[in-house]
C-alpha positions in Angstrom: 32.8 -3.9 -27.2 29.4 -5.6 -26.3 30.5 -5.9 -22.7 31.5 -2.2 -22.5 28.0 -1.2 -23.8 26.3 -3.5 -21.4 28.3 -2.1 -18.4 27.6 1.4 -19.6 23.8 0.7 -19.7 23.8 -0.9 -16.2 25.9 1.9 -14.7 23.7 4.6 -16.3 20.5 3.0 -14.9 22.1 2.8 -11.4 23.1 6.5 -11.5 19.6 7.6 -12.5 18.0 5.4 -9.9 20.4 6.8 -7.3 19.5 10.4 -8.2 15.7 9.9 -8.1 14.0 11.9 -5.3 11.4 9.1 -4.8 11.3 5.4 -4.5 8.5 3.6 -6.3 7.6 0.1 -5.1 4.7 -2.3 -5.6 3.2 -4.8 -3.2 0.4 -7.3 -3.2 -2.1 -6.5 -0.4 -5.0 -8.5 1.0 -8.4 -7.1 1.8 -9.5 -9.2 4.8 -13.0 -7.8 4.8 -13.8 -8.8 1.2 -11.2 -11.6 0.9 -9.3 -10.7 -2.2 -5.8 -9.6 -3.2 -5.0 -6.3 -4.9 -1.8 -4.5 -6.1 -0.7 -1.3 -4.5 1.9 1.2 -5.3 4.0 2.9 -2.6 5.8 6.1 -3.4 8.4 7.2 -0.8 10.1 10.6 -0.6 13.9 10.4 -0.2 14.3 14.2 -0.3 13.2 16.9 2.3 10.1 18.0 0.3 8.5 16.9 -3.0 5.1 17.4 -4.5 3.5 14.4 -6.3 1.5 15.9 -9.1 0.3 12.9 -11.0 0.6 9.1 -11.1 -0.2 7.2 -14.3 -0.4 3.4 -14.1 0.0 1.3 -17.3 -0.1 4.4 -19.5 -3.5 5.3 -18.1 -5.0 1.9 -18.7 -5.2 1.1 -15.0 -7.3 3.6 -13.2 -7.5 4.1 -9.4 -9.5 6.2 -7.0 -7.9 9.5 -6.2 -9.7 9.5 -2.8 -9.2 7.5 0.3 -10.8 7.5 3.7 -8.8 8.8 6.7 -9.6 9.1 10.3 -9.3 12.8 11.1 -10.5 14.6 14.3 -12.5 11.6 15.5 -14.4 11.1 12.2 -13.8 9.2 8.9 -13.4 11.7 6.1 -12.4 11.5 2.4 -8.8 12.4 1.7 -7.5 13.4 -1.7 -4.4 11.4 -2.6 -3.0 13.5 -5.4 -1.6 16.1 -5.5 0.3 15.5 -2.3 3.4 17.0 -0.8 5.7 14.4 0.9 8.5 15.1 3.4 11.5 12.9 3.8 10.5 9.3 4.6 6.8 9.8 4.0 4.8 7.4 1.8 1.9 7.7 -0.5 0.0 4.4 -1.0 -2.2 3.9 -4.0 -4.5 0.9 -4.1 -5.3 -0.5 -7.5 -8.1 -2.6 -8.7 -7.5 -6.3 -8.4 -7.8 -6.8 -12.2 -4.9 -4.4 -12.8 -1.7 -6.2 -13.9 1.0 -3.7 -12.9 3.5 -3.2 -15.7 4.5 0.5 -15.6 4.2 3.5 -13.2 4.9 7.1 -14.2 5.1 9.7 -11.5 5.2 13.4 -12.2 6.7 15.4 -9.4 7.9 18.9 -8.6 11.4 17.6 -9.2 10.9 15.9 -12.6 9.1 12.8 -14.0 10.1 9.3 -13.0 9.1 5.9 -14.6 9.5 2.4 -13.4 8.6 -0.8 -15.3 8.0 -4.2 -13.8 
């Protein structure tokens, strides 16, 4: 009976992960200008179109800047990260503070809410 329940839990998790419209991954990145490591979250769309409405890291205890700098029309300009609509295969990268120990990421989208725990 215990083996059946374990197999059911593993299978259910796999099915939910397979149906998710996004992939959420984390990486350790290096800032070569300031010589430090920091965590970053990468959200990838695996559907034709999805709107990322909100990203919550560690239940709101790990804050990040909602703005980034992009090179547009020959100038550096601020870019708002969220909300953002992604097409299939597009990524959204969110850089976290180096002091943030990534445990949980909640992503609210136009196709439901998704959570991953590390």
